[in-house]
C-alpha positions as CSV (number, residue, x, y, z in Angstrom):
1,X,7.7,9.3,11.7
2,X,8.1,7.5,15.0
3,X,8.0,3.8,15.1
4,X,4.9,3.7,17.3
5,X,3.1,5.7,14.5
6,X,4.1,3.2,11.8
7,X,4.9,-0.4,12.6
8,X,4.5,-4.0,11.4
9,X,2.9,-6.5,13.6
10,X,5.6,-9.1,12.7
11,X,8.3,-7.1,11.0
12,X,10.9,-10.0,10.8
13,X,8.3,-12.1,8.9
14,X,7.2,-9.2,6.7
15,X,10.7,-8.4,5.5
16,X,11.6,-11.9,5.1
17,X,8.7,-12.6,3.0
18,X,9.5,-9.5,0.8
19,X,13.1,-10.8,0.4
20,X,11.5,-14.4,-0.6
21,X,9.2,-12.6,-3.2
22,X,12.1,-10.7,-4.8
23,X,14.3,-13.8,-4.8
24,X,11.6,-15.7,-6.6
25,X,11.1,-13.1,-9.3
26,X,14.9,-12.9,-9.8
27,X,15.1,-16.6,-10.2
28,X,13.1,-16.3,-13.4
29,X,15.3,-13.7,-15.0
30,X,18.4,-16.0,-16.1
31,X,16.1,-18.0,-18.4
32,X,14.5,-14.8,-19.8
33,X,18.1,-13.3,-20.4
34,X,19.0,-16.5,-22.4
35,X,16.0,-15.9,-24.5
36,X,17.3,-12.2,-25.5
37,X,18.6,-13.1,-29.1
38,X,15.3,-14.4,-29.7
39,X,13.5,-11.1,-28.7
40,X,12.6,-12.9,-25.4
41,X,10.5,-15.6,-27.0
42,X,9.9,-18.3,-24.3
43,X,6.7,-19.8,-25.4
44,X,6.9,-23.6,-25.3
45,X,10.2,-23.8,-23.5
46,X,10.3,-26.0,-20.5
47,X,11.0,-24.4,-17.0
48,X,14.4,-24.9,-15.4
49,X,14.9,-25.9,-11.8
50,X,15.8,-22.3,-10.9
51,X,12.5,-21.1,-12.3
52,X,10.6,-23.9,-10.4
53,X,12.2,-22.8,-7.0
54,X,11.3,-19.3,-7.9
55,X,7.7,-20.3,-8.5
56,X,7.5,-21.7,-5.0
57,X,9.2,-18.9,-3.3
58,X,6.8,-16.2,-4.6
59,X,3.7,-17.7,-2.9
60,X,5.6,-18.4,0.2
61,X,7.0,-15.0,0.3
62,X,3.4,-13.5,0.0
63,X,2.1,-15.6,2.7
64,X,5.0,-14.9,5.1
65,X,4.9,-11.2,4.4
66,X,1.1,-11.4,4.9
67,X,1.6,-12.8,8.2
68,X,4.0,-10.1,9.1
69,X,1.1,-7.6,8.2
70,X,-1.6,-9.5,10.1
71,X,-2.6,-8.2,13.7
72,X,-2.3,-10.2,16.6
73,X,-5.5,-12.4,17.5
74,X,-6.6,-10.3,20.4
75,X,-6.5,-7.2,18.2
76,X,-8.5,-9.0,15.5
77,X,-11.0,-10.1,18.0
78,X,-11.5,-6.4,19.0
79,X,-12.0,-5.3,15.4
80,X,-15.1,-7.7,15.3
81,X,-16.9,-5.1,17.3
82,X,-17.6,-1.5,16.6
83,X,-17.6,0.9,19.5
84,X,-17.5,4.7,19.7
85,X,-14.0,5.9,20.5
86,X,-13.7,8.9,22.6
87,X,-10.6,10.2,20.8
88,X,-11.3,13.9,19.5
89,X,-11.5,13.1,15.7
90,X,-13.4,16.4,15.5
91,X,-10.4,18.3,16.3
92,X,-8.1,16.7,13.9
93,X,-11.1,17.2,11.2
94,X,-10.9,20.9,11.7
95,X,-7.2,21.7,11.0
96,X,-6.0,22.9,7.9
97,X,-4.0,20.8,5.5
98,X,-0.4,20.3,6.6
99,X,2.8,18.8,5.3
100,X,1.8,15.2,6.6
101,X,-1.5,15.4,4.8
102,X,0.2,16.3,1.4
103,X,2.7,13.4,1.9
104,X,-0.1,11.0,2.3
105,X,-2.0,12.4,-0.7
106,X,1.2,12.0,-2.8
107,X,1.9,8.6,-1.9
108,X,-1.7,7.4,-2.2
109,X,-1.9,9.0,-5.6
110,X,1.3,7.1,-6.5
111,X,-0.1,3.9,-5.2
112,X,-3.4,4.4,-7.2
113,X,-1.6,5.3,-10.2
114,X,0.4,2.1,-10.0
115,X,-2.7,0.3,-9.2
116,X,-4.6,1.6,-12.3
117,X,-1.5,0.9,-14.4
118,X,-1.7,-2.9,-13.8
119,X,-5.0,-3.9,-15.5
120,X,-4.4,-1.0,-18.1
121,X,-1.3,-2.9,-19.2
122,X,-3.2,-5.7,-20.4
123,X,-4.3,-4.0,-23.5
124,X,-0.7,-3.4,-24.5
125,X,0.5,-6.8,-23.9
126,X,-2.3,-8.7,-25.6
127,X,-1.1,-8.4,-29.2
128,X,2.5,-9.5,-28.5
129,X,1.3,-12.3,-26.2
130,X,-1.2,-13.6,-28.7
131,X,1.5,-13.5,-31.3
132,X,4.0,-15.3,-29.3
133,X,1.6,-18.0,-28.0
134,X,-0.1,-18.5,-31.3
135,X,-3.4,-17.9,-29.9
136,X,-6.5,-16.2,-31.3
137,X,-7.7,-12.8,-30.3
138,X,-10.8,-14.4,-28.5
139,X,-8.5,-16.7,-26.5
140,X,-6.4,-13.7,-25.6
141,X,-9.6,-12.0,-24.5
142,X,-9.6,-14.5,-21.7
143,X,-6.8,-12.5,-20.2
144,X,-9.0,-9.5,-19.7
145,X,-11.8,-11.6,-18.3
146,X,-9.3,-13.2,-15.9
147,X,-8.0,-9.8,-14.7
148,X,-11.7,-8.3,-14.6
149,X,-12.8,-11.3,-12.5
150,X,-9.9,-10.8,-10.2
151,X,-10.6,-7.3,-9.6
152,X,-14.4,-8.0,-8.7
153,X,-13.2,-10.8,-6.2
154,X,-10.3,-8.6,-5.0
155,X,-12.4,-5.3,-4.3
156,X,-14.8,-7.5,-2.0
157,X,-12.2,-9.6,-0.3
158,X,-9.7,-6.8,0.3
159,X,-12.5,-4.6,1.6
160,X,-13.3,-7.2,4.2
161,X,-9.5,-7.7,5.0
162,X,-9.3,-3.8,5.4
163,X,-11.8,-3.9,8.2
164,X,-10.2,-6.8,9.9
165,X,-6.4,-6.3,9.4
166,X,-6.3,-2.5,8.7
167,X,-6.1,0.0,5.8
168,X,-2.2,0.1,5.7
169,X,-1.8,-3.6,5.8
170,X,-4.0,-4.3,2.9
171,X,-2.4,-1.7,0.6
172,X,1.0,-3.3,1.5
173,X,-0.4,-6.8,0.7
174,X,-1.5,-5.5,-2.8
175,X,2.0,-4.2,-3.5
176,X,3.3,-7.6,-2.6
177,X,1.1,-9.3,-5.0
178,X,2.2,-6.7,-7.8
179,X,5.7,-7.7,-7.2
180,X,5.1,-11.6,-7.2
181,X,2.9,-11.5,-10.3
182,X,5.8,-9.9,-12.2
183,X,7.0,-13.6,-12.9
184,X,4.1,-13.4,-15.4
185,X,6.8,-11.8,-17.8
186,X,8.8,-14.9,-17.8
187,X,5.9,-17.5,-18.2
188,X,6.6,-20.0,-21.2
189,X,2.7,-21.0,-21.2
190,X,-0.2,-18.9,-21.7
191,X,-2.2,-20.9,-18.7
192,X,0.2,-19.4,-16.1
193,X,-0.6,-15.8,-17.5
194,X,-4.3,-16.4,-16.8
195,X,-3.7,-17.5,-13.3
196,X,-1.2,-14.5,-12.5
197,X,-3.4,-11.9,-14.2
198,X,-6.3,-13.1,-12.0
199,X,-4.0,-12.5,-8.8
200,X,-2.9,-9.2,-10.2
201,X,-6.3,-8.2,-10.9
202,X,-7.4,-9.2,-7.2
203,X,-4.6,-7.1,-5.9
204,X,-5.5,-4.1,-8.2
205,X,-9.2,-4.4,-7.3
206,X,-8.4,-4.5,-3.7
207,X,-6.1,-1.6,-3.4
208,X,-8.6,0.9,-5.1
209,X,-11.4,1.0,-2.3
210,X,-8.7,0.9,0.5
211,X,-6.8,4.2,-0.8
212,X,-10.1,5.9,-0.6
213,X,-11.0,4.5,2.7
214,X,-7.7,5.5,4.2
215,X,-7.9,9.1,2.6
216,X,-11.3,9.5,3.9
217,X,-10.3,8.7,7.5
218,X,-7.4,10.9,7.5
219,X,-8.0,14.1,5.6
220,X,-9.7,17.1,7.4
221,X,-13.5,17.4,6.7
222,X,-13.3,20.7,4.9
223,X,-11.0,19.2,2.3
224,X,-12.0,15.5,2.3
225,X,-14.6,15.6,-0.6
226,X,-12.6,17.4,-3.3
227,X,-9.4,15.4,-2.5
228,X,-11.1,12.2,-2.7
229,X,-12.6,13.0,-6.1
230,X,-9.2,14.5,-7.3
231,X,-7.5,11.4,-6.3
232,X,-9.6,9.2,-8.4
233,X,-9.3,11.4,-11.3
234,X,-5.5,12.2,-11.1
235,X,-4.6,8.5,-10.1
236,X,-6.6,7.1,-12.9
237,X,-5.3,9.2,-15.6
238,X,-1.5,8.9,-14.3
239,X,-2.0,5.1,-14.4
240,X,-3.2,4.8,-18.1
241,X,-0.4,7.3,-19.0
242,X,2.2,5.1,-17.2
243,X,0.7,1.9,-18.9
244,X,0.9,3.6,-22.4
245,X,4.3,5.3,-21.7
246,X,5.8,2.0,-20.4
247,X,4.5,0.2,-23.6
248,X,6.1,2.9,-25.8
249,X,9.5,2.8,-24.1
250,X,10.0,-0.9,-23.4
251,X,7.9,-3.0,-25.4
252,X,9.7,-2.6,-28.9
253,X,13.1,-3.3,-27.3
254,X,12.3,-6.0,-24.6
255,X,9.0,-7.3,-25.9
256,X,5.7,-7.4,-24.1
257,X,7.1,-9.4,-21.3
258,X,8.8,-6.2,-20.0
259,X,5.5,-4.5,-19.1
260,X,4.7,-7.5,-16.7
261,X,8.2,-7.4,-15.1
262,X,7.6,-3.7,-14.2
263,X,5.3,-5.0,-11.4
264,X,8.4,-5.8,-9.4
265,X,9.8,-2.2,-9.2
266,X,6.4,-0.7,-9.0
267,X,5.3,-2.9,-6.2
268,X,8.4,-2.4,-4.6
269,X,8.0,1.4,-4.7
270,X,4.9,1.3,-2.7
271,X,6.6,-1.1,-0.1
272,X,9.4,1.5,0.2
273,X,6.8,4.2,0.6
274,X,5.3,2.5,3.5
275,X,6.9,4.7,6.3
276,X,4.7,7.5,4.6
277,X,1.5,5.4,4.8
278,X,0.2,5.5,8.3
279,X,-2.5,3.3,9.6
280,X,-6.0,4.9,9.9
281,X,-6.3,6.4,13.4
282,X,-10.0,5.5,13.4
283,X,-9.2,1.8,12.6
284,X,-6.6,1.9,15.4
285,X,-8.9,3.3,17.9
286,X,-11.5,0.5,16.7
287,X,-8.8,-2.0,17.4
288,X,-8.1,-0.8,20.9
289,X,-4.7,0.6,19.9
290,X,-5.5,4.2,21.6
291,X,-1.8,5.1,22.0
292,X,-1.2,4.7,18.3
293,X,-4.3,6.4,17.3
294,X,-3.4,9.5,19.4
295,X,0.0,9.5,17.9
296,X,-1.3,9.4,14.3
297,X,-3.9,12.1,15.1
298,X,-1.3,14.4,16.7
299,X,0.9,14.0,13.6
300,X,-1.9,14.9,11.4
301,X,-3.3,17.7,13.6
302,X,0.1,19.5,14.1
303,X,-0.3,18.7,17.7
304,X,-3.8,20.1,18.1
305,X,-5.2,16.9,19.5
306,X,-4.4,16.7,23.4
307,X,-3.1,13.7,25.1
308,X,-6.4,12.4,26.6
309,X,-6.7,9.5,29.2
310,X,-7.2,6.0,27.8
311,X,-10.4,5.0,26.3
312,X,-11.4,2.7,28.7
313,X,-11.6,5.3,31.4
314,X,-13.2,8.0,29.4
315,X,-16.5,9.0,28.0
316,X,-16.9,10.9,24.9
317,X,-16.8,14.7,24.6
318,X,-20.5,15.0,25.3
319,X,-20.4,12.9,28.3
320,X,-22.5,10.1,26.7
321,X,-21.8,6.5,27.0
322,X,-20.2,4.8,24.1
323,X,-22.5,3.2,21.5
324,X,-23.5,-0.4,21.8
325,X,-20.8,-2.7,20.1
326,X,-22.0,-4.1,16.7
327,X,-20.4,-7.1,15.1
328,X,-19.1,-6.6,11.7
329,X,-20.8,-8.4,9.1
330,X,-21.3,-7.9,5.3
331,X,-25.1,-8.5,6.0
332,X,-25.3,-5.3,8.0
333,X,-24.6,-3.4,4.6
334,X,-27.5,-5.0,2.9
335,X,-30.0,-5.1,5.6
336,X,-29.4,-2.7,8.3
337,X,-29.8,1.2,8.3
338,X,-27.4,1.5,5.5
339,X,-29.2,-0.9,3.0
340,X,-31.2,1.7,1.0
341,X,-27.9,3.5,0.3
342,X,-25.9,0.3,-0.3
343,X,-28.5,-1.3,-2.7
344,X,-28.7,2.3,-4.6
345,X,-24.7,2.3,-4.9
346,X,-24.6,-1.3,-6.0
347,X,-27.1,-0.7,-8.7
348,X,-25.4,2.3,-10.0
349,X,-22.1,0.6,-10.0
350,X,-23.4,-2.4,-12.0
351,X,-24.9,0.0,-14.4
352,X,-21.8,2.0,-14.7
353,X,-19.9,-1.2,-15.4
354,X,-22.4,-2.2,-18.1
355,X,-22.0,1.4,-19.8
356,X,-18.2,1.5,-19.4
357,X,-17.3,-2.2,-20.6
358,X,-20.4,-2.9,-22.7
359,X,-22.0,0.0,-24.3
360,X,-18.8,2.1,-24.8
361,X,-16.8,-0.8,-26.1
362,X,-19.4,-1.6,-28.8
363,X,-20.0,2.2,-29.4
364,X,-17.5,2.6,-32.4
365,X,-19.1,-0.2,-34.3
366,X,-22.7,1.2,-33.6
367,X,-21.5,4.7,-34.7
368,X,-20.6,3.0,-38.0
369,X,-24.2,1.9,-38.3
370,X,-25.4,5.5,-37.7
371,X,-23.5,6.4,-40.9
372,X,-20.1,7.5,-39.6
373,X,-17.2,5.6,-41.1
374,X,-14.9,3.8,-39.0
375,X,-12.0,6.4,-39.1
376,X,-14.3,9.1,-38.4
377,X,-16.0,7.3,-35.4
378,X,-12.6,6.8,-33.8
379,X,-11.7,10.4,-34.4
380,X,-15.1,11.3,-32.9
381,X,-14.4,9.2,-29.7
382,X,-11.0,10.7,-29.2
383,X,-12.3,14.2,-29.7
384,X,-15.2,13.6,-27.2
385,X,-12.8,12.2,-24.6
386,X,-10.6,15.5,-24.9
387,X,-13.7,17.6,-24.7
388,X,-15.0,15.7,-21.5
389,X,-11.7,15.9,-19.7
390,X,-12.3,19.6,-18.2
391,X,-15.5,18.1,-16.8
392,X,-13.6,16.3,-14.1
393,X,-12.8,19.8,-12.7
394,X,-16.5,20.5,-12.6
395,X,-17.2,17.3,-10.8
396,X,-14.6,18.2,-8.1
397,X,-16.3,21.7,-7.7
398,X,-19.7,20.3,-7.5
399,X,-18.8,17.7,-5.0
400,X,-16.9,19.9,-2.7
401,X,-18.9,23.3,-3.1
402,X,-22.4,22.1,-3.7
403,X,-23.4,18.7,-2.4
404,X,-22.0,15.3,-2.4
405,X,-25.1,13.2,-2.8
406,X,-26.8,15.7,-5.3
407,X,-23.5,15.7,-7.5
408,X,-23.7,11.9,-7.6
409,X,-27.2,11.8,-8.4
410,X,-27.0,14.5,-11.0
411,X,-24.2,12.6,-13.0
412,X,-26.2,9.4,-12.7
413,X,-29.2,11.2,-14.2
414,X,-27.1,12.8,-16.9
415,X,-25.8,9.3,-17.6
416,X,-29.3,7.9,-17.9
417,X,-30.2,10.9,-20.2
418,X,-27.3,10.6,-22.4
419,X,-28.2,6.8,-23.0
420,X,-31.8,7.8,-23.8
421,X,-30.3,10.4,-26.1
422,X,-28.8,7.6,-28.1
423,X,-32.0,5.6,-28.0
424,X,-33.7,8.6,-29.5
425,X,-31.1,9.0,-32.2
426,X,-31.5,5.4,-33.4
427,X,-35.3,5.7,-33.1
428,X,-35.6,8.8,-35.2
429,X,-32.8,7.6,-37.6
430,X,-30.7,10.8,-37.2
431,X,-27.3,10.5,-38.9
432,X,-25.7,13.9,-38.0
433,X,-22.1,13.8,-36.8
434,X,-22.5,16.9,-34.7
435,X,-25.3,15.7,-32.8
436,X,-23.7,12.1,-32.2
437,X,-20.7,14.2,-30.9
438,X,-22.8,15.9,-28.4
439,X,-24.2,12.7,-27.2
440,X,-20.8,11.0,-27.0
441,X,-19.3,14.0,-25.0
442,X,-22.4,14.0,-22.6
443,X,-22.1,10.2,-22.0
444,X,-18.2,10.2,-21.4
445,X,-18.6,13.2,-19.1
446,X,-21.4,11.8,-17.2
447,X,-19.9,8.3,-16.6
448,X,-16.7,10.1,-15.6
449,X,-18.5,12.0,-13.1
450,X,-20.4,8.9,-11.7
451,X,-17.3,6.8,-11.0
452,X,-15.4,9.9,-9.8
453,X,-17.9,10.4,-7.0
454,X,-19.2,6.9,-6.5
455,X,-16.3,5.2,-4.6
456,X,-15.5,8.6,-2.6
457,X,-19.1,8.8,-1.5
458,X,-19.1,5.1,-0.4
459,X,-15.7,5.6,1.6
460,X,-17.7,8.5,3.5
461,X,-21.0,7.0,4.2
462,X,-20.2,3.8,6.1
463,X,-18.9,3.5,9.7
464,X,-15.5,2.9,10.5
465,X,-16.0,-0.9,11.1
466,X,-17.7,-1.4,7.7
467,X,-16.1,1.4,5.6
468,X,-13.6,-0.7,3.7
469,X,-16.0,-3.6,3.2
470,X,-18.7,-1.1,2.0
471,X,-16.3,0.7,-0.5
472,X,-14.9,-2.7,-1.7
473,X,-18.5,-4.0,-2.3
474,X,-19.2,-1.0,-4.3
475,X,-16.0,-1.1,-6.2
476,X,-16.5,-4.9,-6.9
477,X,-20.1,-4.2,-8.2
478,X,-18.8,-1.9,-10.8
479,X,-16.3,-4.7,-12.0
480,X,-19.1,-7.2,-11.9
481,X,-21.1,-4.9,-14.1
482,X,-18.1,-5.0,-16.4
483,X,-18.1,-8.8,-16.6
484,X,-21.9,-8.6,-17.3
485,X,-21.3,-6.1,-19.9
486,X,-18.6,-8.3,-21.5
487,X,-20.8,-11.3,-21.5
488,X,-23.9,-9.5,-22.8
489,X,-21.5,-8.2,-25.5
490,X,-20.5,-11.7,-26.6
491,X,-24.4,-12.6,-26.6
492,X,-25.0,-9.8,-29.0
493,X,-27.1,-7.2,-26.8
494,X,-25.0,-4.3,-28.0
495,X,-25.7,-5.2,-31.6
496,X,-29.0,-3.7,-30.8
497,X,-28.1,-0.2,-30.1
498,X,-31.5,1.3,-29.2
499,X,-32.4,-1.7,-27.0
500,X,-29.1,-1.7,-25.1
501,X,-29.2,2.0,-24.4
502,X,-32.8,1.8,-23.0
503,X,-32.1,-1.4,-20.9
504,X,-28.9,0.2,-19.1
505,X,-30.6,3.7,-18.8
506,X,-33.5,2.1,-16.6
507,X,-31.4,0.6,-13.9
508,X,-29.2,3.9,-14.0
509,X,-32.2,6.0,-13.4
510,X,-33.6,3.7,-10.7
511,X,-30.3,3.9,-8.9
512,X,-30.5,7.8,-9.1
513,X,-34.0,7.7,-7.7
514,X,-32.9,5.2,-4.8
515,X,-29.9,7.5,-3.8
516,X,-32.0,10.6,-4.1
517,X,-34.5,9.3,-1.6
518,X,-32.1,7.1,0.7
519,X,-28.7,9.1,0.4
520,X,-27.4,11.6,2.9
521,X,-25.2,14.7,2.7
522,X,-21.5,14.1,3.4
523,X,-20.2,17.6,2.4
524,X,-18.8,19.4,5.3
525,X,-19.8,16.6,7.9
526,X,-17.1,14.8,10.0
527,X,-17.4,11.0,9.6
528,X,-18.9,10.5,13.0
529,X,-21.6,13.1,12.5
530,X,-22.6,11.2,9.2
531,X,-23.0,8.0,11.4
532,X,-25.1,9.8,13.9
533,X,-27.4,11.3,11.1
534,X,-27.9,7.9,9.8
535,X,-28.8,6.5,13.3
536,X,-31.5,9.0,13.6
């Protein structure tokens, strides 16, 4: 791709920062290699001078590379205001998928798989880490809490950065932080792991909504919906497979530390693929970089987009004046014309987090209370998960062929009904494995459908100057629901199976009602047309 399509704002700073991060990570390896005869046991060992230098190089490198990704101040000032660009996005939205689209889809799928792999790795490192540091299971659980908190913060912060610095820049910033947090694999103290796990979670939580935002702003309208949903399904599945595969291949020989060290090559892979990650043409137009925006549009439209005069001397295709500039602000998501949709999506996301990180985590124990022994309950959950997998294809079909908002509302409603089904099972004291299997399959399928459509819908519904922030806010809400679910689990709410099912079903149902009333259709509509519909 020509350099004017893909460029760094300060390339020397970016590449020097990358080199500093890599050097900082490599400085930790000699001490780790010395511990090879002890199966890489470093707990309690003092840091040597080279490791201390490496600890300083990593944050310095991330900050320097981050500066290299940061737009110049005048461009940042322009992105603080939203204005309708006269560029013919409708032409690029109407072209068939071409090679450039598939390159982007492939690279973003890889990035999302790597992104999902990072927090998924935690479950595989905790047993070995707890044994080496001599900590209890509950103390080791702080690692998961740290990562989950990081993903919540990262989703919101990265969403904001994505609207200020650009989609591509924030994806690469996440990759850099993945590389830097690989030093977690050489930390001799558990406390450092908590800090690095928070940073890794922030990077992982941040990349998720940005990949959906970039995809939504680049893929033609006719294919946007199904590719967004498929990206989430395939990327998530691939990420969990990568985490489990890495644990199987490397942990027996190189200990749990190898799983953290993989952050370096996997993060570097995303950086090396950066030439296939263009900046969003809509963001470029928003930032006043019309020439770059036109170049990206032409690349993805196969030359169908004409070279038009500069935006400052042109009106839009209909001859209307550009819309009044509107300052970017998170409050616009919660108060303005998007408020009903935002509150509905946030409530749905929090309720989803309560189900996924609370109700489902306690479901095996509660199934035992329903009369199913522990081994049978594990087998039932595994069988239910397999039966629910084909449902993702159904979700993609509904979202693309039927309706985006109705599909989301449908699976929200099914989730509420599945929870009420468990409420009824416990209330009527039914102890039949086949009936419980039906309820479990329904719950797994419905919550998979909710999360598969929730972030894609958020990436479509907001205007370009708020799209990244909106998607990040909704993604962060789902993680906040997870933190809330974990806390309620510790307090014993999920010991009361019937009560917990009812309490989570209620906000899920309310969210579905809010979105059914306030949500609008995005299937088959260009992103600009969606905003025009909301403005009416």
